[in-house]
C-alpha positions as protocol buffer text, in pm:
chain_id: "A"
residue {
  index: 1
  type: UNK
  ca { x: -691 y: -1392 z: 1736 }
}
residue {
  index: 2
  type: UNK
  ca { x: -886 y: -1064 z: 1592 }
}
residue {
  index: 3
  type: UNK
  ca { x: -1260 y: -1075 z: 1578 }
}
residue {
  index: 4
  type: UNK
  ca { x: -1225 y: -961 z: 1217 }
}
residue {
  index: 5
  type: UNK
  ca { x: -1134 y: -1217 z: 977 }
}
residue {
  index: 6
  type: UNK
  ca { x: -1217 y: -1047 z: 635 }
}
residue {
  index: 7
  type: UNK
  ca { x: -1199 y: -685 z: 523 }
}
residue {
  index: 8
  type: UNK
  ca { x: -1321 y: -501 z: 221 }
}
residue {
  index: 9
  type: UNK
  ca { x: -1087 y: -220 z: 125 }
}
residue {
  index: 10
  type: UNK
  ca { x: -1241 y: 20 z: -115 }
}
residue {
  index: 11
  type: UNK
  ca { x: -967 y: 247 z: -283 }
}
residue {
  index: 12
  type: UNK
  ca { x: -616 y: 102 z: -426 }
}
residue {
  index: 13
  type: UNK
  ca { x: -414 y: 426 z: -338 }
}
residue {
  index: 14
  type: UNK
  ca { x: -123 y: 418 z: -103 }
}
residue {
  index: 15
  type: UNK
  ca { x: -351 y: 426 z: 193 }
}
residue {
  index: 16
  type: UNK
  ca { x: -557 y: 136 z: 59 }
}
residue {
  index: 17
  type: UNK
  ca { x: -272 y: -98 z: -48 }
}
residue {
  index: 18
  type: UNK
  ca { x: -82 y: -19 z: 267 }
}
residue {
  index: 19
  type: UNK
  ca { x: -365 y: -123 z: 455 }
}
residue {
  index: 20
  type: UNK
  ca { x: -400 y: -431 z: 257 }
}
residue {
  index: 21
  type: UNK
  ca { x: -39 y: -528 z: 320 }
}
residue {
  index: 22
  type: UNK
  ca { x: -76 y: -451 z: 690 }
}
residue {
  index: 23
  type: UNK
  ca { x: -402 y: -653 z: 751 }
}
residue {
  index: 24
  type: UNK
  ca { x: -235 y: -962 z: 550 }
}
residue {
  index: 25
  type: UNK
  ca { x: 67 y: -946 z: 760 }
}
residue {
  index: 26
  type: UNK
  ca { x: -200 y: -974 z: 1071 }
}
residue {
  index: 27
  type: UNK
  ca { x: -357 y: -1276 z: 907 }
}
residue {
  index: 28
  type: UNK
  ca { x: -665 y: -1085 z: 794 }
}
residue {
  index: 29
  type: UNK
  ca { x: -791 y: -1185 z: 461 }
}
residue {
  index: 30
  type: UNK
  ca { x: -838 y: -853 z: 255 }
}
residue {
  index: 31
  type: UNK
  ca { x: -1018 y: -764 z: -67 }
}
residue {
  index: 32
  type: UNK
  ca { x: -901 y: -453 z: -228 }
}
residue {
  index: 33
  type: UNK
  ca { x: -1107 y: -295 z: -485 }
}
residue {
  index: 34
  type: UNK
  ca { x: -1079 y: 50 z: -680 }
}
residue {
  index: 35
  type: UNK
  ca { x: -1320 y: 214 z: -932 }
}
residue {
  index: 36
  type: UNK
  ca { x: -1039 y: 215 z: -1190 }
}
residue {
  index: 37
  type: UNK
  ca { x: -1071 y: -151 z: -1336 }
}
residue {
  index: 38
  type: UNK
  ca { x: -736 y: -134 z: -1512 }
}
residue {
  index: 39
  type: UNK
  ca { x: -559 y: -17 z: -1212 }
}
residue {
  index: 40
  type: UNK
  ca { x: -373 y: 281 z: -1413 }
}
residue {
  index: 41
  type: UNK
  ca { x: -137 y: 500 z: -1231 }
}
residue {
  index: 42
  type: UNK
  ca { x: -305 y: 845 z: -1207 }
}
residue {
  index: 43
  type: UNK
  ca { x: -69 y: 1157 z: -1215 }
}
residue {
  index: 44
  type: UNK
  ca { x: 279 y: 1150 z: -1234 }
}
residue {
  index: 45
  type: UNK
  ca { x: 602 y: 1289 z: -1023 }
}
residue {
  index: 46
  type: UNK
  ca { x: 460 y: 1156 z: -688 }
}
residue {
  index: 47
  type: UNK
  ca { x: 652 y: 1286 z: -406 }
}
residue {
  index: 48
  type: UNK
  ca { x: 710 y: 1042 z: -115 }
}
residue {
  index: 49
  type: UNK
  ca { x: 820 y: 1219 z: 201 }
}
residue {
  index: 50
  type: UNK
  ca { x: 1027 y: 1081 z: 503 }
}
residue {
  index: 51
  type: UNK
  ca { x: 727 y: 946 z: 697 }
}
residue {
  index: 52
  type: UNK
  ca { x: 559 y: 759 z: 399 }
}
residue {
  index: 53
  type: UNK
  ca { x: 927 y: 576 z: 362 }
}
residue {
  index: 54
  type: UNK
  ca { x: 925 y: 512 z: 723 }
}
residue {
  index: 55
  type: UNK
  ca { x: 577 y: 336 z: 702 }
}
residue {
  index: 56
  type: UNK
  ca { x: 700 y: 159 z: 383 }
}
residue {
  index: 57
  type: UNK
  ca { x: 1000 y: 21 z: 593 }
}
residue {
  index: 58
  type: UNK
  ca { x: 789 y: -105 z: 861 }
}
residue {
  index: 59
  type: UNK
  ca { x: 549 y: -268 z: 601 }
}
residue {
  index: 60
  type: UNK
  ca { x: 877 y: -438 z: 469 }
}
residue {
  index: 61
  type: UNK
  ca { x: 813 y: -276 z: 98 }
}
residue {
  index: 62
  type: UNK
  ca { x: 1074 y: 11 z: 107 }
}
residue {
  index: 63
  type: UNK
  ca { x: 1344 y: -124 z: -100 }
}
residue {
  index: 64
  type: UNK
  ca { x: 1070 y: -262 z: -375 }
}
residue {
  index: 65
  type: UNK
  ca { x: 931 y: 84 z: -363 }
}
residue {
  index: 66
  type: UNK
  ca { x: 1266 y: 247 z: -420 }
}
residue {
  index: 67
  type: UNK
  ca { x: 1369 y: 11 z: -688 }
}
residue {
  index: 68
  type: UNK
  ca { x: 1049 y: 97 z: -895 }
}
residue {
  index: 69
  type: UNK
  ca { x: 1121 y: 453 z: -887 }
}
residue {
  index: 70
  type: UNK
  ca { x: 1377 y: 752 z: -862 }
}
residue {
  index: 71
  type: UNK
  ca { x: 1518 y: 806 z: -539 }
}
residue {
  index: 72
  type: UNK
  ca { x: 1729 y: 1092 z: -411 }
}
residue {
  index: 73
  type: UNK
  ca { x: 1817 y: 909 z: -66 }
}
C-alpha cells in the first residue's frame, strides 16, 4: 500500500485530469480543483497526438475521448 492516501491536484487540464484518473485507479483519493469554477473548455481545435492517445488508452479512456470529438484515426 502506498504511503500517500490522498492528493490535491491543482489544475483541471489534460494532465491534472489524467493524474486524477491514474491515482484513482491506484486507490489514492484525489481532489481536483481548477481556478475556473464553471469548468469551461478553453480554446478550440485541440490537437491530440499519438502519445496522448496512447496515454488515454493506458488510462482506459481512449474510446470515450474519441466518441466526444472528431477523430481522423
